[in-house]
C-alpha positions in Angstrom: 44.2 16.7 -17.0 41.5 18.2 -15.2 39.6 21.4 -16.0 37.4 23.9 -14.0 34.8 25.7 -15.8 31.5 27.5 -15.2 28.6 26.1 -17.4 24.9 26.1 -17.7 23.0 22.7 -17.8 21.4 22.7 -21.3 19.8 19.0 -21.5 19.6 15.7 -19.8 21.1 12.5 -21.3 20.5 8.8 -20.7 22.1 7.6 -17.4 20.5 10.8 -15.8 23.3 13.3 -16.4 23.2 16.8 -17.0 24.7 18.0 -20.4 26.7 21.2 -20.9 29.5 22.2 -23.3 33.2 23.5 -22.8 34.6 25.0 -26.1 31.9 23.0 -28.0 32.8 19.7 -26.3 30.0 17.9 -24.6 30.5 17.3 -20.9 28.0 14.8 -18.8 27.7 15.9 -15.3 26.1 13.8 -12.5 23.5 15.1 -10.1 22.8 18.3 -12.2 19.7 19.4 -13.8 18.6 21.6 -16.8 18.8 25.3 -15.7 21.6 24.9 -13.2 24.6 27.2 -13.5 27.8 25.8 -11.9 31.2 25.5 -11.4 32.5 22.0 -12.6 35.8 19.9 -12.8 36.1 17.6 -15.6 37.1 14.2 -14.2 37.4 11.9 -17.3 38.5 13.1 -20.9 37.2 10.7 -23.8 37.6 11.6 -27.6 34.0 12.9 -27.9 32.9 13.7 -24.4 34.1 14.5 -21.0 32.5 13.4 -17.5 32.3 16.2 -15.0 31.9 16.7 -11.4 29.6 19.5 -9.9 31.9 21.4 -7.5 29.8 24.4 -6.7 26.1 25.6 -7.6 26.3 29.1 -8.7 22.4 29.5 -9.6 20.4 26.3 -9.0 17.7 25.4 -11.3 14.0 25.9 -10.3 13.5 22.1 -10.7 16.0 21.6 -7.9 14.6 20.0 -4.7 16.1 18.3 -1.5 16.8 14.7 -1.5 14.7 12.7 1.0 17.6 10.2 1.2 20.5 10.7 3.5 22.7 8.4 1.2 21.6 10.4 -1.8 24.9 11.0 -4.0 26.9 8.3 -2.3 24.7 5.3 -2.9 24.5 4.4 -6.5 20.6 3.5 -6.5 19.3 6.7 -7.2 20.2 9.7 -9.6 17.3 11.8 -9.7 16.3 12.6 -6.0 17.5 16.2 -6.4 15.2 16.9 -9.3 11.5 17.9 -8.6 9.7 14.6 -9.1 6.8 16.3 -11.1 9.1 16.7 -14.0 10.7 13.2 -14.2 8.4 12.1 -16.8 8.8 15.1 -19.1 12.5 14.7 -18.8 12.7 11.0 -19.5 10.4 11.6 -22.6 12.7 14.1 -24.1 15.5 11.7 -23.2 13.9 8.7 -24.7 13.1 11.0 -27.9 16.8 12.0 -28.4 18.0 8.2 -27.8 15.2 7.2 -30.6 16.7 9.6 -32.9 20.1 8.7 -32.4 20.1 5.1 -32.3 17.3 4.3 -34.7 18.0 6.7 -37.1 14.3 8.4 -37.1 13.6 12.0 -37.6 10.2 11.8 -36.6 8.8 10.4 -33.4 5.4 9.4 -32.9 3.1 11.1 -30.3 4.2 9.7 -26.9 2.0 9.4 -23.7 3.8 9.7 -20.3 2.4 7.9 -17.1 4.1 9.4 -14.0 4.1 7.3 -10.8 1.5 8.2 -8.4 4.2 7.3 -5.6 7.5 9.0 -6.2 8.8 7.3 -3.2 7.9 4.2 -1.3 7.0 2.0 -4.4 9.8 -0.5 -4.4 8.7 -4.0 -3.5 12.0 -5.7 -4.3 15.5 -4.7 -3.3 19.0 -6.3 -3.5 21.3 -5.6 -0.5 24.9 -6.5 -0.5 26.4 -7.7 2.8 30.1 -7.6 4.1 31.0 -7.9 7.6 28.6 -5.5 9.6 27.9 -3.5 6.5 24.6 -3.9 4.6 23.4 -1.7 1.9 23.7 -0.8 -1.9 27.1 -0.6 -4.0 28.4 2.9 -4.1 28.2 4.6 -7.6 30.9 2.8 -10.1 32.4 1.0 -7.2 31.9 -2.3 -5.0 32.2 -0.1 -1.8 29.0 -0.8 0.3 27.1 2.1 1.6 25.7 1.0 4.8 22.0 2.0 5.1 19.4 2.0 7.7 16.2 2.5 5.4 15.7 3.1 1.8 13.0 5.8 1.1 12.1 4.7 -2.4 11.4 1.0 -1.0 8.1 0.2 0.2 7.6 0.7 4.0 7.3 -3.0 4.3 11.0 -3.3 3.1 11.8 -0.6 5.5 10.4 -2.6 8.5 12.5 -5.6 7.5 15.9 -4.0 7.2 16.6 -3.2 10.6 15.4 -6.8 11.6 18.1 -8.4 9.4 20.9 -5.7 10.5 20.3 -6.9 14.1 21.3 -10.6 12.9 24.3 -9.8 10.4 26.6 -11.4 13.0 24.8 -14.8 12.4 24.9 -14.1 8.7 28.5 -13.9 8.2 28.7 -16.2 5.2 25.9 -14.4 3.2 27.1 -11.9 0.7 23.8 -10.7 -0.8 20.3 -10.6 0.6 17.0 -10.0 -1.5 13.9 -8.8 -0.1 10.6 -9.3 -1.7 7.3 -7.9 -0.1 3.6 -8.3 -0.8 1.8 -4.9 0.5 -1.4 -6.9 -0.2 -0.2 -9.8 2.4 1.6 -7.3 4.6 4.4 -9.8 4.6 7.4 -10.4 2.9 10.3 -13.1 2.2 13.8 -12.9 1.9 16.6 -14.4 -0.1 20.1 -15.1 1.1 23.1 -15.8 -1.3 25.4 -17.8 1.1 28.9 -19.0 0.4 28.4 -22.1 2.2 25.5 -22.7 4.5 25.6 -25.0 7.4 23.3 -26.7 9.5 24.0 -24.2 12.1 22.7 -21.3 9.8 19.7 -23.2 8.8 18.8 -23.8 12.7 19.1 -20.2 13.0 17.0 -19.4 10.3 14.2 -21.4 11.3 14.3 -20.0 14.6 14.2 -16.4 13.2 11.2 -17.0 11.1 9.4 -18.3 14.0 10.4 -15.0 15.7 9.3 -12.6 13.0 5.7 -13.0 11.8 6.3 -10.3 9.1 8.1 -13.0 7.0 6.4 -15.7 5.4 9.6 -17.5 4.4 13.1 -17.5 2.8 15.3 -19.2 0.6 18.8 -20.0 0.8 20.7 -20.0 -2.4 24.3 -21.5 -2.7 26.1 -22.6 -5.7 22.9 -23.0 -7.8 21.1 -24.7 -5.3 17.8 -23.3 -3.4 16.6 -24.4 0.0 13.3 -23.0 1.0 11.9 -22.2 4.4 8.5 -21.4 5.4 6.4 -20.3 2.5 8.7 -18.3 -0.2 5.7 -17.3 -2.4 4.1 -13.9 -2.5 0.8 -12.8 -3.9 -0.4 -9.6 -5.6 -3.6 -8.4 -7.4 -4.0 -6.4 -10.2 -6.9 -4.4 -11.2 -8.1 -4.5 -14.9 -10.3 -1.6 -16.7 -11.7 -4.8 -18.6 -15.4 -6.2 -18.5 -16.2 -3.4 -16.1 -13.6 -4.1 -13.5 -11.6 -7.3 -13.2 -9.2 -8.4 -10.5 -6.6 -11.0 -11.2 -4.6 -12.7 -8.5 -1.0 -13.6 -8.8 1.6 -15.7 -7.1 5.4 -15.4 -7.5 8.4 -17.4 -6.7 11.6 -16.2 -5.3 13.1 -17.0 -8.8 10.6 -15.4 -10.6 10.5 -12.0 -12.3 8.3 -9.4 -10.8 7.9 -5.6 -11.6 9.2 -3.6 -8.8 6.4 -1.0 -8.7 2.9 -2.8 -8.3 0.9 0.3 -9.2 2.9 1.3 -12.6 2.7 -2.3 -13.4 -1.2 -2.0 -13.8 -0.6 0.8 -15.8 1.9 -1.1 -17.9 -0.8 -3.8 -18.5 -3.4 -1.1 -19.3 -0.9 0.4 -22.0 -0.3 -3.1 -23.6 -4.0 -3.9 -23.7 -4.6 -0.5 -25.3 -1.9 -0.9 -27.9 -3.0 -4.6 -28.6 -6.5 -3.7 -29.3 -7.1 -7.5 -29.5 -10.5 -9.2 -30.5 -12.0 -12.1 -29.4 -11.2 -14.1 -32.6 -7.5 -13.2 -32.4 -4.5 -15.3 -31.6 -1.7 -13.8 -29.3 1.8 -14.9 -28.9 3.5 -13.6 -25.6 7.3 -13.9 -25.5 9.2 -13.6 -22.4 6.0 -14.4 -20.5 7.2 -14.6 -16.8 4.3 -15.4 -14.3 1.7 -14.5 -16.8 1.7 -10.8 -15.9 0.8 -9.8 -19.6 -0.5 -13.3 -20.8 -3.6 -13.6 -18.5 -5.1 -9.9 -19.2 -4.6 -10.4 -23.1 -6.3 -14.0 -22.6 -9.3 -12.2 -21.2 -9.7 -10.4 -24.4 -8.6 -12.7 -27.2 -9.3 -16.2 -28.4 -6.0 -17.7 -27.3 -2.5 -16.6 -25.9 0.6 -18.8 -25.9 3.2 -17.8 -23.3 6.9 -18.7 -23.7 9.1 -18.5 -20.9 12.7 -20.0 -20.2 12.5 -19.7 -16.3 10.9 -22.8 -14.9 10.0 -21.3 -11.6 8.2 -18.5 -13.6 6.4 -21.1 -16.0 4.9 -23.0 -12.8 3.8 -19.7 -11.4 2.1 -18.7 -14.8 0.4 -22.1 -15.1 -0.8 -21.6 -11.4 -2.0 -18.2 -11.9 -4.0 -19.2 -14.9 -5.9 -21.9 -13.1 -6.4 -19.6 -10.1 -8.0 -17.1 -12.2 -10.2 -19.5 -14.0 -8.4 -18.6 -17.3 -8.5 -21.7 -19.9 -7.4 -20.2 -23.0 -3.8 -19.5 -22.5 -0.8 -22.3 -22.5 2.6 -21.8 -21.4 5.9 -23.5 -23.1 8.8 -23.7 -21.1 12.0 -23.1 -23.1 14.3 -20.3 -24.6 12.3 -18.0 -27.1 14.9 -18.6 -29.7 14.6 -22.7 -29.5 10.9 -22.5 -29.2 10.2 -20.2 -32.1 12.7 -22.4 -34.1 11.0 -25.9 -33.4 7.2 -24.8 -33.4 4.8 -24.5 -36.0 2.6 -21.8 -35.8 -1.1 -21.0 -37.2 -1.9 -17.4 -38.2 -0.9 -14.8 -35.5 -2.5 -11.5 -35.2 -0.2 -10.1 -32.5 3.0 -10.9 -30.9 3.7 -9.2 -27.4 7.3 -9.2 -26.2 9.1 -8.2 -23.0 12.6 -9.1 -23.4 15.6 -8.7 -21.1 17.7 -5.5 -21.3 19.7 -6.7 -24.0 16.7 -6.6 -26.4 15.3 -9.1 -29.0 17.9 -8.8 -31.9 18.5 -12.8 -31.8 14.7 -13.5 -32.1 13.8 -10.6 -34.3 14.0 -12.5 -37.6 11.8 -15.5 -36.3 9.3 -12.8 -35.0 9.1 -11.3 -38.5 8.7 -14.7 -40.1 5.5 -15.1 -38.0 4.1 -12.2 -40.0 2.0 -10.9 -36.9 -0.3 -7.8 -37.9 1.0 -6.1 -34.6 3.9 -6.1 -32.5 3.7 -4.7 -29.0 7.1 -4.2 -27.8 7.9 -3.7 -23.7 11.5 -2.4 -23.1 13.4 -1.1 -20.1 16.3 -0.1 -22.1 15.8 2.5 -24.8 19.2 2.0 -26.4 18.4 -1.6 -27.3 14.9 -0.7 -28.0 16.0 2.1 -30.7 18.1 -0.5 -32.3 15.4 -3.2 -32.6 12.7 -0.6 -33.9 15.3 0.2 -36.5 15.6 -3.5 -37.3 11.8 -3.9 -37.3 11.2 -1.0 -39.9 13.8 -2.7 -42.2 11.5 -5.6 -42.2 8.4 -3.9 -42.8 7.1 -2.8 -39.5 6.2 0.8 -38.8 6.3 2.3 -35.3 2.5 3.7 -34.8 2.7 4.3 -31.0 4.7 5.0 -27.9 4.0 5.3 -24.2 6.6 6.1 -21.6 5.9 4.7 -18.1 8.0 6.1 -15.0 8.1 2.8 -13.4 11.5 4.0 -11.6 10.9 7.4 -9.8 14.2 9.0 -8.5 16.2 7.2 -11.2 17.0 7.6 -14.9 15.5 4.1 -15.8 12.3 4.1 -17.8 9.7 1.5 -19.1 8.5 1.8 -22.7 5.8 0.5 -24.7 5.9 0.8 -28.4 3.3 -0.3 -31.1 4.3 -1.7 -34.4 2.2 -2.4 -37.3 2.8 -4.3 -40.5 3.2 -2.4 -43.7 2.5 -5.7 -46.0 
């Protein structure tokens, strides 16, 4: 049974919801913000909370602003375009503190730095668009209905040049269900990855002609039933600038199957934060878990004696080794395999530092193995504060103390965040 009420938004919660109370019960309200006074209607009733829908603003928050995107509120990609982006970082900081207290059992949270994005829009260099018939876009929130889009304001201008080119050819892509677009601002070009039900020779011939007609594309990849068919050059390149030894530029290659941070400027901030927390010395040995294309491995190698990176993705390992050679970095090595398996079967000399950037589910499956290595420091990079909180609690039970936190707003206009934590051994 729905209930209508006049509420005041008191705080923000993970997932980006505003929080109010009705008769003492918490109500989560999408597309609201602290300071809003509004009429809402409860749509879902749970034991401990309700989900509400904002029906009418009575008094808008001073932090409210007009969204730039015509699809905002319908498309499920962004949650915070209605909030002035100058306060996103601080709002996420308060959300993170609350999540850490709730899931890690902490009463005290170390001082936390916040790095806001210099580009609140136009930052994404990767998007995944769903395709069905003549529709191409993102899923509507909490559904599989496709919101048909012409452009995406949070995406890089190159992506917004590419979207209409692909839209014009949807009739020839009838068996494609998803299109990924990756771009390199440095090269001024992009690639796209087609997830096709069953590509035939006719589709391949069409795509060859399409590539030749549109020089903005370097190449593409057809993916079907786990098989990849590349056309043209599907690799992209980007550089990072490090405040290391004066100023050092590293050049990276990425393959279509490799992971790449979507916000390249904030990726540099992430790397600098990891280096600062690591404070690694020339004589120290470092282990980089979930190393990817060497995004953190190579910068760490410049400051240390030796870095070993472990990565399960074969394409990423190939890129990482290529990137090390390209940049003349010889004191890092990469092992291809699941982190769990490699840690179980390898013998290790004394490690000073372990750096890890695990998938969203966190590092619970390898946490005991990391602790057995007895590193002096652990630098943990996470995109999910709930699993980060759980793992920080487990590390604390194993003798590691949380000494520092940094929140990087890698994903403006959304509730997502990147967090870096520094742990030190108490032993």
